[in-house]
N, C-alpha and C positions, 0 to 999 in steps of 0.2 A: 504494500500500500504506500502510496506516495505521501510524503510529509508536506503538510501545508503550514504556512506561517500565519499566525493569528493577526488580527487587525490591529490598528494603532490606538483604538479608543481606550481599551483597558490599560494599555501601557501608558497612555497619556494621563489617565486618572491616577495610576500608581506613581508616576513621576511627580505629579502635583503634590501628592501627600508626602512623598519622600523629600521634596524640596522644602515643604513646611517643617519636616522633622529633622532637618540637617543638624541642628544643634543638640538634639537629644543624644543621650549616652547609650552606648552598647547596642543591643538588638533593637532598642526603641527607634533607632534611626536606620536600621538595615532591613529588618524583616517586614514584609508587607502587612501581614495581619496585625502585628503588634504596633507597627507604625500608625495604622488607621485607628486603633484603639487609643493610643497615646495622643494622637492629634485631636480626637473627639474630646478626650479628657482635658486637654490643654485649652480647647475653645470654651468648654463649660467653665473652667476655672477663670478664664479671662473675663467672661461675661459676669460671673458672680463677683469677682474682685474689683470690677470697675465701680460698683456701688459702694463696696467696702472702702475703697481708696478715698472716695469723696467724703465718706463718713469720718475717716481718720484725719483727713486734712482739716475738716471743720473743727474736730476736737482739738487739733494742734493749734489752730488759730485762736480758738476760745481760750485755751490755756495760756498762750502768750499774751493775749490782751489782758486777761485777768491778772497775770503776774505783774505786768507793767503798771496796771492801775493800782493794785494793792501796794506795790513797792513805793510808788510816788506819794501815796496818801492823799491823792487828789480827790478820788471818789470813793464811795463805800465799797462797791463790788462791781463785778462784771455786769450782772443782770441790771443793776440800777443804772449804770452808764449807758447800756444799750437802750434801755427804756427812755432815758433822757435824749439819746440820739434821735430816736423815732419821734419823740415829742417835739424836739427842735427842728424836725424835718431836714436833718443832715443825711444825705444819701451816701453813706460810706459802708461798704460791706465788710465782713469780718476779715477777708483776705487782705484788703488794703489797710485796715486798722492794725493787723498783725505786723505787716511790713513797716508801717510807721512806728509801731512800738519797738521794733528791733533796731531800725536804722536811725530814727530821729525821735528821741524821747521828748524833747522840748516841744516838738510839734504836737505830740499826743497830749501833753499837758495843756497846751494852748487850746486844743480842741475841747478837752474836757472842761476847762474853765469857761469857755464860751458857751458850752451846753448848760452848765449849772447856773450861769447868770441870766 
């Protein structure tokens, strides 16, 4: 019986998954079945951790702002200062406030004094 070569579609699909799994270690980057499993697992983890990363960054910003505010003694607490921010209609999000708290404390003091008055 003559030998026939398979088509290119399956090979193209496997090449795509292998290209995705290039950086995996061991058989996770070499064997087709395991490569497919690890690729699916990696994509699930990526989707899950995207939300988790947003959560972690928000926690970090809140911690930095709270530490800067309490250290200065300008305001009572983080929650009180955020409440005053919204009352004063200053539109600064937590990411910007955290950057200000790290890089330029005097600016943060000025903002908080402006809010309280």
